[in-house]
N, CA, C and O of each residue as an XYZ file, in Angstrom:
372
protein
N       0.874     -1.307      0.081
C       0.058     -0.029     -0.161
C       0.873      1.265     -0.035
O       1.699      1.403      0.866
N       0.650      2.119     -0.866
C       1.509      3.310     -0.981
C       0.782      4.496     -0.238
O       1.453      5.419      0.223
N      -0.523      4.470     -0.128
C      -1.276      5.414      0.501
C      -2.311      4.760      1.515
O      -2.331      3.538      1.660
N      -3.082      5.515      2.141
C      -3.936      4.847      3.054
C      -5.190      4.182      2.475
O      -5.556      4.498      1.342
N      -5.878      3.259      3.212
C      -6.974      2.543      2.693
C      -8.070      3.577      2.170
O      -8.364      4.516      2.910
N      -8.565      3.472      1.172
C      -9.672      4.327      0.446
C      -9.101      5.545     -0.067
O      -9.885      6.337     -0.591
N      -7.928      5.829     -0.016
C      -7.258      7.148     -0.566
C      -7.180      6.856     -2.145
O      -7.080      5.722     -2.612
N      -7.229      7.832     -2.767
C      -7.064      7.936     -4.268
C      -5.976      7.071     -4.848
O      -6.302      6.232     -5.687
N      -4.779      7.184     -4.503
C      -3.656      6.355     -5.032
C      -4.088      4.768     -4.843
O      -4.165      4.042     -5.835
N      -4.328      4.340     -3.693
C      -4.810      3.165     -3.375
C      -5.801      2.545     -4.168
O      -5.683      1.455     -4.726
N      -6.917      3.394     -4.193
C      -8.116      2.993     -5.004
C      -7.771      2.731     -6.538
O      -8.107      1.726     -7.164
N      -7.045      3.804     -7.033
C      -6.568      3.727     -8.542
C      -5.801      2.596     -8.829
O      -5.997      1.952     -9.860
N      -4.793      2.241     -7.865
C      -4.056      1.005     -8.133
C      -4.818     -0.322     -8.141
O      -4.545     -1.277     -8.868
N      -5.765     -0.265     -7.282
C      -6.691     -1.446     -7.225
C      -7.537     -1.573     -8.298
O      -7.948     -2.694     -8.598
N      -7.884     -0.537     -8.967
C      -8.797     -0.539    -10.129
C      -8.049     -0.850    -11.505
O      -8.640     -1.401    -12.433
N      -6.794     -0.487    -11.570
C      -6.095     -0.462    -12.840
C      -4.839     -1.293    -12.668
O      -3.889     -0.826    -12.039
N      -4.791     -2.551    -13.219
C      -3.670     -3.361    -13.138
C      -2.495     -2.815    -13.753
O      -2.556     -2.349    -14.890
N      -1.305     -2.838    -13.012
C      -0.185     -2.319    -13.623
C       0.110     -0.707    -13.444
O       1.083     -0.140    -13.939
N      -0.874     -0.094    -12.674
C      -0.622      1.313    -12.339
C      -0.146      1.555    -11.115
O      -0.606      0.922    -10.164
N       0.759      2.417    -10.949
C       1.469      2.904     -9.774
C       1.134      4.435     -9.749
O       1.265      5.231    -10.680
N       0.606      4.710     -8.294
C       0.321      6.114     -8.081
C       0.666      6.654     -6.689
O       0.304      6.077     -5.664
N       1.346      7.731     -6.695
C       1.814      8.197     -5.341
C       1.540      9.642     -5.260
O       2.004     10.375     -6.134
N       0.820     10.134     -4.281
C       0.622     11.418     -3.877
C       1.652     12.113     -3.023
O       2.373     11.406     -2.319
N       1.776     13.219     -3.012
C       2.687     13.991     -2.151
C       2.209     15.229     -1.598
O       1.042     15.572     -1.791
N       3.057     15.974     -0.884
C       2.704     17.191     -0.319
C       2.438     18.151     -1.355
O       2.833     18.016     -2.513
N       1.689     19.231     -0.881
C       1.326     20.509     -1.762
C       0.801     20.151     -3.119
O       1.070     20.801     -4.129
N       0.055     19.105     -3.094
C      -0.808     18.832     -4.322
C      -0.175     18.034     -5.376
O      -0.739     17.924     -6.464
N       0.858     17.515     -5.161
C       1.734     16.701     -6.147
C       1.206     15.282     -6.368
O       0.851     14.656     -5.369
N       1.122     14.732     -7.528
C       0.548     13.346     -7.748
C       1.505     12.957     -8.975
O       1.862     13.749     -9.846
N       1.860     11.605     -8.896
C       2.621     10.941    -10.052
C       1.921      9.693    -10.331
O       1.639      9.001     -9.353
N       1.594      9.285    -11.479
C       1.064      8.169    -11.820
C       1.894      7.464    -12.976
O       2.356      8.166    -13.876
N       2.094      6.075    -12.971
C       2.877      5.534    -14.043
C       2.327      4.150    -14.443
O       1.791      3.420    -13.610
N       2.455      3.851    -15.579
C       1.969      2.604    -16.100
C       2.985      1.696    -16.430
O       4.053      2.186    -16.797
N       2.872      0.422    -16.374
C       3.902     -0.530    -16.728
C       4.568     -0.221    -18.118
O       5.752     -0.489    -18.322
N       3.748      0.359    -19.073
C       4.223      0.778    -20.479
C       5.219      1.740    -20.453
O       5.948      1.878    -21.435
N       5.365      2.512    -19.334
C       6.219      3.611    -19.258
C       5.503      4.861    -19.360
O       6.139      5.851    -19.000
N       4.343      5.035    -19.761
C       3.623      6.380    -19.843
C       3.359      6.821    -18.326
O       3.041      6.067    -17.407
N       3.545      8.097    -18.267
C       3.635      8.662    -16.904
C       2.726      9.950    -16.855
O       2.667     10.691    -17.836
N       2.093     10.181    -15.822
C       1.104     11.422    -15.527
C       1.722     12.027    -14.303
O       2.002     11.349    -13.315
N       1.931     13.329    -14.390
C       2.444     13.930    -13.377
C       1.753     15.500    -13.199
O       1.554     16.185    -14.203
N       1.429     15.969    -11.906
C       0.798     17.235    -11.818
C       1.136     17.733    -10.528
O       1.538     17.001     -9.624
N       0.972     19.042    -10.416
C       1.021     19.756     -9.175
C      -0.177     20.759     -9.083
O      -0.193     21.721     -9.851
N      -1.111     20.583     -8.235
C      -2.261     21.364     -8.113
C      -1.783     22.807     -7.509
O      -1.162     22.823     -6.446
N      -2.036     23.827     -8.093
C      -1.508     25.263     -7.711
C      -1.922     25.612     -6.446
O      -1.180     26.322     -5.768
N      -3.094     25.197     -5.963
C      -3.501     25.632     -4.609
C      -3.047     24.651     -3.513
O      -3.331     24.868     -2.335
N      -2.345     23.577     -3.900
C      -1.726     22.694     -2.952
C      -2.547     21.563     -2.477
O      -2.014     20.668     -1.821
N      -3.838     21.537     -2.768
C      -4.815     20.572     -2.411
C      -4.866     19.303     -3.342
O      -4.243     19.279     -4.403
N      -5.509     18.421     -2.973
C      -5.860     17.183     -3.932
C      -7.216     17.138     -4.264
O      -7.672     16.106     -4.758
N      -7.939     18.132     -4.059
C      -9.386     18.125     -4.270
C      -9.857     17.617     -5.619
O     -10.792     16.820     -5.703
N      -9.189     18.092     -6.701
C      -9.632     17.688     -8.068
C      -8.801     16.410     -8.555
O      -8.869     16.037     -9.727
N      -8.078     15.810     -7.681
C      -7.102     14.711     -8.199
C      -7.841     13.603     -8.911
O      -7.347     13.090     -9.916
N      -9.040     13.204     -8.413
C      -9.717     12.121     -8.929
C     -10.303     12.517    -10.349
O     -10.211     11.682    -11.249
N     -10.803     13.544    -10.562
C     -11.354     14.024    -11.942
C     -10.055     14.181    -12.771
O     -10.102     13.847    -13.955
N      -8.992     14.622    -12.294
C      -7.894     14.823    -13.219
C      -7.120     13.481    -13.741
O      -6.713     13.295    -14.887
N      -7.009     12.553    -12.581
C      -6.536     11.229    -12.889
C      -7.468     10.518    -13.992
O      -7.006     10.131    -15.065
N      -8.629     10.401    -13.684
C      -9.717      9.868    -14.536
C      -9.474     10.403    -16.069
O      -9.353      9.638    -17.026
N      -9.427     11.678    -16.148
C      -9.338     12.315    -17.549
C      -8.007     11.975    -18.189
O      -7.924     11.703    -19.386
N      -6.969     11.997    -17.368
C      -5.523     11.703    -17.847
C      -5.554     10.118    -18.368
O      -5.123      9.777    -19.470
N      -6.059      9.328    -17.517
C      -5.951      7.861    -17.922
C      -6.878      7.570    -19.013
O      -6.652      6.650    -19.799
N      -8.025      8.395    -19.104
C      -8.838      8.212    -20.256
C      -8.260      8.446    -21.640
O      -8.478      7.752    -22.633
N      -7.454      9.579    -21.558
C      -6.509     10.157    -22.813
C      -5.639      9.009    -23.210
O      -5.278      8.921    -24.384
N      -5.256      8.080    -22.281
C      -4.284      7.009    -22.624
C      -4.976      5.695    -22.891
O      -4.369      4.632    -23.031
N      -6.352      5.844    -22.955
C      -7.157      4.666    -23.270
C      -7.756      3.872    -22.185
O      -8.368      2.843    -22.468
N      -7.625      4.282    -20.914
C      -8.034      3.478    -19.767
C      -9.210      4.389    -19.184
O      -9.103      5.547    -18.780
N     -10.338      3.608    -19.235
C     -11.521      4.269    -18.687
C     -11.756      3.923    -17.248
O     -11.841      2.732    -16.951
N     -11.866      4.814    -16.357
C     -11.989      4.629    -14.974
C     -12.714      5.737    -14.256
O     -12.443      6.903    -14.542
N     -13.691      5.427    -13.267
C     -14.322      6.499    -12.625
C     -14.020      6.430    -11.214
O     -13.852      5.363    -10.624
N     -13.943      7.719    -10.602
C     -13.838      7.749     -9.038
C     -14.982      8.568     -8.546
O     -15.674      9.253     -9.299
N     -15.178      8.468     -7.128
C     -16.207      9.267     -6.551
C     -16.087     10.637     -6.879
O     -15.044     11.281     -6.768
N     -17.331     11.138     -7.347
C     -17.278     12.765     -7.708
C     -17.115     13.525     -6.499
O     -17.519     13.190     -5.385
N     -16.482     14.593     -6.806
C     -16.080     15.676     -5.725
C     -17.078     16.762     -5.931
O     -16.933     17.513     -6.896
N     -18.082     16.915     -5.109
C     -19.090     17.839     -5.002
C     -18.662     19.217     -4.539
O     -17.854     19.359     -3.622
N     -19.272     20.334     -5.253
C     -19.110     21.545     -4.768
C     -20.193     22.118     -4.213
O     -21.266     22.141     -4.817
N     -20.031     22.664     -2.956
C     -21.170     23.017     -2.050
C     -21.307     24.408     -1.986
O     -20.296     25.109     -2.020
N     -22.532     24.951     -1.890
C     -22.886     26.349     -1.874
C     -24.157     26.508     -0.947
O     -25.179     25.895     -1.257
N     -24.135     27.258      0.108
C     -25.305     27.324      0.981
C     -25.775     26.026      1.547
O     -26.948     25.831      1.867
N     -24.860     25.183      1.656
C     -25.329     23.951      2.380
C     -25.768     22.910      1.423
O     -26.058     21.800      1.870
N     -25.849     23.161      0.104
C     -26.326     22.311     -0.919
C     -25.273     22.134     -1.976
O     -24.392     22.969     -2.181
N     -25.422     20.873     -2.717
C     -24.598     20.611     -3.681
C     -24.930     21.542     -5.023
O     -26.013     21.443     -5.599
N     -23.955     22.394     -5.430
C     -24.227     23.329     -6.551
C     -23.479     23.041     -7.760
O     -23.597     23.786     -8.733
N     -22.530     21.770     -7.791
C     -21.924     21.462     -8.956
C     -20.853     20.433     -8.542
O     -20.840     19.928     -7.419
N     -19.963     20.152     -9.498
C     -18.899     19.117     -9.100
C     -17.618     19.446     -9.899
O     -17.619     20.111    -10.935
N     -16.549     18.924     -9.323
C     -15.237     19.144     -9.814
C     -15.165     18.095    -11.190
O     -15.513     16.915    -11.211
N     -14.648     18.842    -12.233
C     -14.375     17.955    -13.273
C     -13.269     18.472    -14.132
O     -13.015     19.675    -14.071
N     -12.591     17.704    -14.918
C     -11.458     18.150    -15.667
C     -12.099     18.716    -16.870
O     -13.087     18.214    -17.406
N     -11.438     19.883    -17.308
C     -12.114     20.560    -18.609
C     -11.437     20.105    -19.865
O     -11.998     19.855    -20.932
N     -10.086     20.026    -19.584
C      -9.068     19.491    -20.665
C      -7.786     19.305    -20.178
O      -7.393     19.936    -19.196
N      -7.053     18.456    -20.798
C      -5.644     18.271    -20.507
C      -4.882     19.422    -20.984
O      -5.027     19.832    -22.135
N      -4.024     19.998    -20.101
C      -3.259     21.244    -20.559
C      -2.298     20.966    -21.601
O      -2.264     21.599    -22.656
N      -1.428     19.909    -21.271
C      -0.326     19.595    -22.214
C      -0.039     18.124    -22.178
O      -0.046     17.433    -21.159
N       0.223     17.704    -23.443
C       0.623     16.167    -23.587
C       2.029     16.300    -24.269
O       2.286     16.959    -25.276
N       2.901     15.530    -23.507
C       4.281     15.600    -24.057
C       4.698     14.262    -24.461
O       4.503     13.337    -23.672
N       5.314     14.014    -25.728
C       5.720     12.780    -26.138
C       7.115     12.452    -25.931
O       7.548     11.353    -26.278
């Protein structure tokens, strides 16, 4: 186990065979596949709040469909939206 039970890195590795994921301080996340493809990001606000949506979108870009629990956005004590990835900023070959 790289992260705690139920945390995104652990859940992701349980769902995708051959995937390694490690989160770090200040909103850093690294994910790698056995094929050598690697996903890395740093959340500018230092949180991991959008990490599930971002990891899902990045893996989908690599042909791996995976869903994680959605992250709700609250307003006035009610759900007013959800966090989702709008686009990948950069793909480097």
